[in-house]
C-alpha positions as CSV (number, residue, x, y, z in Angstrom):
1,M,-61.3,-42.8,106.0
2,I,-65.1,-42.5,106.1
3,D,-65.2,-42.5,102.3
4,H,-63.2,-45.8,102.3
5,I,-65.5,-47.4,104.8
6,L,-68.5,-46.3,102.8
7,A,-66.9,-47.7,99.6
8,I,-66.4,-51.1,101.2
9,I,-69.9,-51.2,102.6
10,L,-71.4,-50.3,99.3
11,V,-69.3,-52.9,97.5
12,T,-70.5,-55.5,100.0
13,I,-74.1,-54.5,99.4
14,L,-73.6,-54.6,95.6
15,V,-72.2,-58.2,95.8
16,L,-75.1,-59.4,97.9
17,I,-77.6,-57.8,95.5
18,N,-75.7,-59.4,92.6
19,L,-76.1,-62.8,94.3
20,L,-79.8,-62.2,94.9
21,F,-80.2,-61.3,91.2
22,L,-78.4,-64.4,90.0
23,K,-80.3,-66.6,92.5
24,S,-83.6,-65.3,90.9
25,I,-82.3,-66.5,87.5
26,Y,-80.4,-69.7,88.5
27,P,-82.2,-71.3,91.5
28,K,-79.8,-72.6,94.1
29,G,-80.2,-74.2,97.6
30,K,-78.1,-73.3,100.6
31,F,-74.7,-71.7,100.2
32,S,-71.8,-74.0,101.1
33,I,-68.7,-73.0,103.0
34,K,-66.9,-72.9,99.6
35,D,-69.5,-70.5,98.3
36,S,-69.2,-68.3,101.4
37,I,-65.4,-68.1,100.9
38,L,-65.9,-67.1,97.3
39,V,-68.3,-64.3,98.3
40,I,-65.8,-63.0,100.8
41,I,-63.0,-63.1,98.2
42,L,-65.3,-61.2,95.8
43,I,-66.0,-58.5,98.4
44,V,-62.3,-58.1,99.1
45,I,-61.4,-57.8,95.4
46,G,-64.2,-55.2,94.9
47,S,-63.2,-53.3,98.0
48,V,-59.5,-53.1,97.2
49,S,-60.1,-52.1,93.6
50,T,-62.7,-49.5,94.6
51,V,-60.3,-47.9,97.1
52,L,-57.0,-48.2,95.2
53,L,-58.4,-47.5,91.7
54,R,-60.7,-44.7,92.6
55,E,-59.4,-42.5,89.8
56,Y,-59.4,-45.3,87.2
57,V,-63.1,-46.0,86.9
58,L,-63.0,-48.1,83.8
59,I,-60.3,-50.4,85.1
60,K,-62.1,-50.8,88.4
61,V,-65.4,-51.7,86.7
62,V,-63.6,-54.3,84.4
63,I,-61.8,-55.9,87.4
64,N,-65.1,-56.2,89.4
65,L,-67.0,-57.5,86.4
66,I,-64.4,-60.2,85.7
67,A,-64.4,-61.2,89.4
68,M,-68.2,-61.4,89.5
69,I,-68.3,-63.5,86.3
70,I,-65.8,-66.0,87.7
71,V,-67.4,-66.3,91.1
72,S,-70.8,-66.6,89.6
73,M,-69.7,-69.6,87.5
74,L,-68.3,-71.3,90.6
75,I,-71.2,-70.7,92.9
76,Y,-74.1,-71.3,90.5
77,N,-72.4,-74.0,88.4
78,I,-73.1,-72.2,85.1
79,S,-71.1,-71.8,81.9
80,L,-68.9,-68.8,81.1
81,K,-71.3,-67.6,78.5
82,R,-74.3,-67.7,80.9
83,S,-72.3,-66.0,83.7
84,I,-71.2,-63.2,81.3
85,L,-74.7,-62.6,80.1
86,A,-76.2,-62.7,83.6
87,N,-73.7,-60.2,85.0
88,L,-73.9,-57.9,82.1
89,L,-77.7,-57.9,82.5
90,F,-77.3,-57.2,86.2
91,F,-75.0,-54.1,85.6
92,G,-77.2,-53.0,82.7
93,V,-80.3,-52.9,84.9
94,L,-78.3,-51.2,87.7
95,A,-77.1,-48.5,85.2
96,S,-80.7,-48.0,84.0
97,I,-81.9,-47.6,87.6
98,E,-79.2,-45.1,88.4
99,F,-79.9,-43.0,85.3
100,L,-83.7,-43.0,86.0
101,A,-83.1,-42.1,89.6
102,I,-81.0,-39.1,88.7
103,V,-83.6,-38.0,86.1
104,V,-86.5,-38.4,88.6
105,F,-84.7,-36.6,91.4
106,Q,-83.5,-33.8,89.2
107,Y,-86.6,-33.1,87.1
108,V,-89.6,-34.7,88.8
109,I,-89.1,-34.8,92.6
110,K,-86.6,-31.8,92.6
111,P,-85.2,-32.0,96.1
112,I,-83.8,-28.9,97.6
113,N,-80.2,-30.2,97.9
114,F,-80.0,-32.3,94.8
115,E,-76.5,-31.0,94.2
116,S,-75.3,-32.8,97.4
117,L,-76.1,-36.1,95.8
118,T,-73.1,-35.8,93.5
119,N,-70.6,-35.4,96.4
120,S,-69.1,-38.1,98.6
121,N,-71.8,-39.1,101.2
122,G,-74.5,-37.7,99.1
123,A,-73.5,-39.9,96.1
124,A,-73.6,-42.8,98.5
125,I,-77.2,-41.9,99.4
126,L,-78.1,-42.0,95.7
127,D,-76.4,-45.4,95.4
128,V,-78.4,-46.8,98.4
129,I,-81.6,-45.5,96.9
130,C,-80.8,-47.3,93.6
131,Y,-79.9,-50.5,95.5
132,I,-83.2,-50.4,97.4
133,I,-85.1,-50.1,94.2
134,Y,-83.0,-53.0,92.8
135,V,-83.9,-55.2,95.8
136,L,-87.6,-54.4,95.2
137,I,-87.3,-55.3,91.5
138,I,-85.5,-58.6,92.5
139,T,-88.3,-59.3,95.0
140,F,-90.9,-58.8,92.4
141,I,-89.1,-61.2,90.0
142,N,-89.1,-63.8,92.7
143,I,-92.8,-63.4,93.4
144,R,-93.6,-63.8,89.8
145,R,-91.2,-66.6,89.0
146,K,-92.9,-70.0,89.4
147,G,-90.7,-72.4,91.3
148,S,-88.9,-69.8,93.4
149,N,-88.9,-70.4,97.1
150,L,-90.1,-66.9,97.8
151,S,-93.1,-67.3,95.4
152,R,-94.6,-69.6,98.0
153,M,-94.9,-66.8,100.6
154,N,-98.5,-65.4,101.0
155,T,-99.7,-61.8,100.5
156,K,-99.4,-60.9,104.2
157,G,-95.8,-62.2,104.3
158,W,-94.9,-60.0,101.3
159,I,-96.5,-56.9,102.8
160,V,-94.3,-57.4,105.9
161,F,-91.3,-58.1,103.8
162,M,-91.7,-54.9,101.8
163,L,-91.9,-52.6,104.8
164,F,-88.2,-52.3,105.3
165,P,-87.1,-51.2,101.8
166,V,-90.3,-49.1,101.1
167,I,-90.1,-47.2,104.4
168,T,-86.3,-46.6,103.9
169,L,-86.9,-45.3,100.4
170,C,-89.6,-42.9,101.7
171,V,-87.6,-41.6,104.6
172,I,-84.5,-41.0,102.5
173,T,-86.5,-39.2,99.8
174,R,-88.3,-37.1,102.3
175,A,-85.0,-36.1,104.0
176,L,-83.7,-34.7,100.7
177,Y,-86.3,-32.0,101.0
178,L,-84.7,-30.6,104.1
179,P,-83.0,-27.2,103.7
180,I,-79.3,-27.3,102.9
181,E,-78.6,-25.5,106.3
182,A,-80.2,-28.4,108.2
183,M,-78.4,-31.0,106.1
184,S,-75.0,-30.9,107.9
185,Q,-72.3,-33.4,107.3
186,S,-73.3,-35.3,110.5
187,V,-77.0,-35.3,109.6
188,L,-76.1,-36.6,106.1
189,L,-73.9,-39.3,107.6
190,T,-76.6,-40.3,110.1
191,L,-79.2,-40.6,107.3
192,L,-76.7,-42.7,105.3
193,V,-76.0,-45.0,108.2
194,F,-79.8,-45.5,108.7
195,A,-80.3,-46.2,105.0
196,I,-77.5,-48.7,104.8
197,S,-78.7,-50.4,108.0
198,M,-82.2,-50.8,106.6
199,L,-80.9,-52.0,103.3
200,F,-78.7,-54.6,105.0
201,L,-81.7,-55.7,107.0
202,S,-83.8,-56.0,103.8
203,I,-81.1,-58.2,102.1
204,L,-80.6,-60.3,105.3
205,Q,-84.4,-60.7,105.6
206,F,-84.5,-61.8,102.0
207,Y,-81.9,-64.6,102.6
208,L,-83.4,-65.6,105.9
209,I,-86.9,-66.0,104.5
210,D,-85.5,-68.0,101.5
211,N,-83.6,-70.3,103.8
212,V,-86.6,-70.8,106.1
213,I,-88.9,-71.7,103.2
214,Q,-86.2,-74.0,101.7
215,R,-85.9,-75.8,105.1
216,E,-89.7,-76.2,105.2
217,I,-89.6,-77.6,101.6
218,D,-86.8,-80.0,102.6
219,I,-88.9,-81.2,105.7
220,S,-92.0,-81.5,103.5
221,N,-90.1,-83.5,100.9
222,K,-88.7,-85.9,103.6
223,Q,-92.2,-86.3,104.9
224,T,-93.4,-87.1,101.4
225,L,-90.7,-89.7,100.9
226,L,-91.6,-91.3,104.3
227,D,-95.3,-91.4,103.3
228,Q,-94.5,-92.9,99.9
229,A,-92.3,-95.5,101.5
230,E,-95.2,-96.3,103.9
231,H,-97.7,-96.6,101.1
232,I,-95.4,-98.7,99.0
233,N,-94.7,-101.1,101.9
234,E,-98.5,-101.3,102.5
235,M,-99.1,-102.1,98.9
236,Y,-96.4,-104.8,98.8
237,Q,-97.8,-106.4,101.9
238,L,-101.3,-106.4,100.5
239,L,-100.1,-107.8,97.2
240,S,-98.2,-110.5,99.1
241,V,-101.4,-111.4,101.0
242,E,-103.3,-111.5,97.7
243,R,-100.7,-113.8,96.2
244,E,-100.9,-116.1,99.1
245,T,-104.7,-116.0,98.8
246,Q,-104.5,-116.9,95.2
247,K,-102.2,-119.8,96.0
248,S,-104.7,-121.0,98.6
249,R,-107.5,-120.8,96.0
250,S,-105.5,-122.8,93.5
251,H,-104.8,-125.4,96.2
252,D,-108.5,-125.7,97.1
253,Y,-109.8,-125.6,93.5
254,L,-109.0,-129.3,93.0
255,N,-110.6,-130.2,96.3
256,H,-113.8,-128.4,95.3
257,L,-113.9,-130.2,92.0
258,N,-113.5,-133.6,93.7
259,V,-116.5,-132.8,96.0
260,V,-118.6,-131.8,93.0
261,L,-117.6,-134.9,91.2
262,A,-118.5,-137.1,94.2
263,L,-121.9,-135.5,94.5
264,A,-122.4,-135.9,90.7
265,E,-121.6,-139.6,90.9
266,K,-124.3,-140.0,93.5
267,D,-126.8,-138.0,91.3
268,N,-127.3,-135.6,94.3
269,N,-128.2,-132.6,92.2
270,S,-129.7,-130.5,95.0
271,A,-126.5,-130.9,97.0
272,I,-124.4,-129.9,94.0
273,T,-126.5,-126.8,93.5
274,N,-126.3,-125.8,97.2
275,Y,-122.5,-126.5,97.3
276,V,-121.8,-124.5,94.1
277,E,-124.0,-121.5,95.3
278,D,-122.1,-121.4,98.6
279,L,-118.8,-121.6,96.8
280,I,-119.8,-118.8,94.4
281,G,-121.0,-116.6,97.3
282,T,-117.7,-117.1,99.2
283,E,-115.5,-116.5,96.1
284,S,-117.5,-113.4,95.0
285,E,-116.4,-111.6,98.2
286,S,-112.8,-111.7,97.1
287,I,-113.1,-111.3,93.3
288,D,-111.5,-108.1,91.9
289,I,-114.2,-105.7,90.7
290,I,-112.0,-103.7,88.4
291,D,-109.1,-104.4,86.1
292,T,-107.2,-101.5,84.6
293,G,-104.3,-103.5,83.2
294,N,-102.0,-102.0,85.8
295,V,-101.2,-104.4,88.7
296,V,-100.5,-101.7,91.3
297,V,-103.5,-99.6,90.4
298,N,-105.7,-102.7,90.5
299,A,-104.4,-103.5,94.0
300,V,-105.1,-100.1,95.3
301,L,-108.6,-99.7,93.8
302,N,-109.8,-103.2,94.7
303,I,-108.5,-103.1,98.3
304,K,-110.0,-99.6,98.9
305,Y,-113.2,-100.8,97.3
306,Q,-113.5,-103.7,99.7
307,E,-112.7,-101.3,102.6
308,A,-115.4,-98.9,101.5
309,K,-117.9,-101.7,101.0
310,K,-117.3,-102.9,104.6
311,K,-118.2,-99.4,105.8
312,N,-121.4,-99.3,103.7
313,I,-120.0,-96.7,101.3
314,V,-121.2,-96.9,97.7
315,M,-118.1,-96.5,95.5
316,P,-118.5,-96.7,91.7
317,L,-115.2,-97.0,89.9
318,I,-114.6,-96.0,86.3
319,A,-111.2,-96.5,84.7
320,D,-109.6,-96.7,81.3
321,D,-106.8,-99.1,80.3
322,L,-103.8,-97.9,82.3
323,T,-101.3,-100.5,81.0
324,D,-98.6,-98.1,79.8
325,I,-99.0,-95.0,82.1
326,K,-95.6,-93.3,82.6
327,I,-96.1,-92.2,86.2
328,S,-94.0,-94.3,88.7
329,E,-95.7,-96.9,90.9
330,S,-94.7,-95.1,94.1
331,D,-96.3,-91.8,92.9
332,I,-99.6,-93.4,91.7
333,V,-99.8,-95.3,95.0
334,T,-99.3,-92.1,96.9
335,I,-101.9,-90.2,94.9
336,L,-104.6,-92.9,94.9
337,T,-104.2,-94.0,98.5
338,N,-104.3,-90.5,99.8
339,I,-107.3,-89.6,97.7
340,L,-109.2,-92.7,98.7
341,D,-108.2,-92.8,102.4
342,N,-109.5,-89.2,102.8
343,A,-112.6,-89.9,100.8
344,I,-113.5,-93.1,102.7
345,E,-113.0,-91.3,106.1
346,A,-115.1,-88.3,105.0
347,A,-117.8,-90.4,103.3
348,E,-118.2,-92.7,106.3
349,Q,-119.2,-89.8,108.5
350,S,-121.7,-88.4,105.9
351,E,-125.3,-89.2,105.3
352,G,-124.8,-89.9,101.5
353,K,-121.9,-92.3,102.1
354,K,-120.8,-92.2,98.5
355,I,-117.5,-91.9,96.5
356,V,-117.2,-91.7,92.7
357,L,-113.7,-92.2,91.2
358,K,-112.9,-91.9,87.5
359,I,-109.4,-92.5,86.1
360,T,-109.4,-91.7,82.4
361,R,-107.0,-90.9,79.6
362,Q,-107.7,-87.6,77.9
363,D,-105.4,-86.8,74.9
364,A,-101.9,-87.2,76.4
365,N,-103.0,-86.8,80.0
366,L,-103.9,-89.1,82.9
367,C,-107.0,-87.6,84.6
368,I,-108.1,-88.6,88.1
369,D,-111.5,-87.2,89.2
370,S,-112.8,-88.1,92.7
371,I,-116.0,-86.9,94.4
372,N,-117.1,-87.9,97.9
373,T,-119.8,-86.8,100.3
374,Y,-118.8,-85.3,103.7
375,S,-120.5,-83.8,106.7
376,G,-119.7,-81.4,109.5
377,E,-117.9,-78.1,109.0
378,G,-116.3,-79.4,105.8
379,Y,-112.8,-79.2,104.4
380,K,-110.9,-76.2,105.6
381,E,-107.8,-74.9,103.8
382,I,-105.3,-73.6,106.3
383,T,-102.0,-74.8,104.8
384,H,-103.8,-77.8,103.3
385,Y,-107.3,-79.3,103.1
386,T,-108.7,-81.3,106.0
387,S,-112.0,-81.7,107.9
388,K,-110.3,-83.1,110.9
389,T,-109.8,-81.2,114.1
390,D,-106.2,-82.1,114.3
391,A,-105.5,-80.4,111.0
392,K,-101.8,-80.0,111.5
393,N,-101.2,-83.8,111.6
394,H,-103.9,-85.0,109.3
395,G,-103.7,-82.5,106.4
396,Y,-100.6,-84.1,104.9
397,G,-102.8,-86.3,102.7
398,I,-103.7,-83.4,100.4
399,A,-100.2,-81.9,100.8
400,N,-98.7,-85.2,99.6
401,I,-101.0,-85.3,96.7
402,R,-100.1,-81.8,95.6
403,R,-96.4,-82.4,95.9
404,T,-96.5,-85.7,94.0
405,V,-98.7,-84.1,91.2
406,E,-96.3,-81.1,90.9
407,K,-93.3,-83.5,90.8
408,N,-94.9,-85.0,87.7
409,N,-95.7,-81.6,86.1
410,G,-99.4,-82.0,86.7
411,S,-102.2,-79.9,88.1
412,C,-104.4,-80.4,91.1
413,L,-107.8,-78.6,91.5
414,I,-109.8,-78.9,94.7
415,D,-113.3,-77.7,95.4
416,N,-115.9,-78.4,98.1
417,K,-119.5,-77.2,98.2
418,D,-123.0,-78.5,98.9
419,G,-121.7,-81.4,100.9
420,L,-119.4,-82.7,98.1
421,F,-115.6,-82.7,98.1
422,R,-114.0,-82.9,94.6
423,I,-110.3,-83.3,93.6
424,V,-109.4,-83.3,89.9
425,I,-105.8,-84.2,88.9
426,T,-104.3,-84.0,85.5
427,I,-100.8,-85.5,84.8
428,P,-99.1,-85.5,81.4
429,M,-98.4,-89.0,80.1
C-alpha cells in the first residue's frame, strides 16, 4: 500500500516538474480550469499505469510519454512535433540526471547504505534527489532566459527561493551516511516524507512566485495603458487648442493687414513700425521652435519647450527628420512626455536649470538622448528612478518609459552623477 502511495506521489511530482520544464521553454500565463483538469487527468493516467503496469516498464513509459505529449499540446498550444521534441528532451535530461546521480553516489560520495537506494523506499529517495536537482536546473534556466517572469526576481529573492531544494538535498545526502542499523524502515520512510514535502514546497513556491510576478506585470501593464491613454488624451486636447489658435490667427490675419493698409494710406510710418513690432512680439511667443516632420512629436516638443521656458529652464532641442518613424504615436508620446515631465520638474529645482534633448537617427535606430540638471539627494533606484520623496507613486514615469521601450525591442540606459541625470533610449526603426 505504501509503495502505491509513493508511486502516485512521485508521478504527481514528475508531472509538475514536466510542466515547469515546458513552461521554461514555452512561456504561458495563468493556467485555466481546462488546463488544471488536463493536469489531473495526466496524473491519474500516470498513477494508474505506474501501479498496474509495474512489471511492464517499457509499456508504462510509452503510455506516460504519449499522455504527456497530448496534454502538453493542449495546455501550451504547440504542435505535435514541438510537444514530442520537448517531452523527449525532458525525459532525456531526467535519465541523464538519474545516471549521474547513481554514479556520483556509488563512486564519489560512497554512502554507507548505497544498496538501499535500489530497494522500494530507497529508490524513491534517489528519485526525489534527482527531481530536486531537476528543479534547480529548471530554476537556473528561468533565471537565464530573458523574458521569463522569474528572471525579474532579484538576487536576494533567488537566494531565499533556493533554500528549500538545496537544504533538502544536503539533508538527504547526509542521512545516507548513517549506519545501516540506524536506517530502519521507519527512519527511511520519515526521511522520504520530509524530502517529498520539501520538494512539493519548492515546486509550489516556484508556481506561487511565478503567479505573483505575473500579477505584478499585469498590474504594471494596466497602469502603462492608463498612462498612455492619459498622455494621448492630453496631446489631442493640446492639438485641438493649437488648431483653434491657428484658426483664430487666420481670422485675425486679414484684420491686421487692414490696419497696416490704413496706416500706410496715411503715410504713418512710425505707427506702422510700432504696430508690426508689437505684432511680431506677440506672435513669436506662440511660434513653433522645432519641426521634425512628425506632428505628434512636434506637439510634444513645442509644448514642453514653452512649459520649460515659463519656468526659466534653458532647453536646447536637436532633432532629425522623424517623418517616417515606425514607433506608434501613443508610444512616442509616452516616452517623450515622461522624459520631459521628469526633466522639467528636476531642472526647475536645480541651480543650472537646463535640459538638453537630442532625437536622432543612427543607422536603423531612433535614438533619444536627454540630459537634465537636478539637485537634492538625486535620483534613487528602488524599483524605479525618482528623486521625489513619494517614490512609490512618482516613479512610474521611468517605469513607463522602460516598459514602452522594451515593448518596441529597444534599450534604455540611465545614469546620474555630478548633478546631471541622463537617459539614453535606442529603438529599432
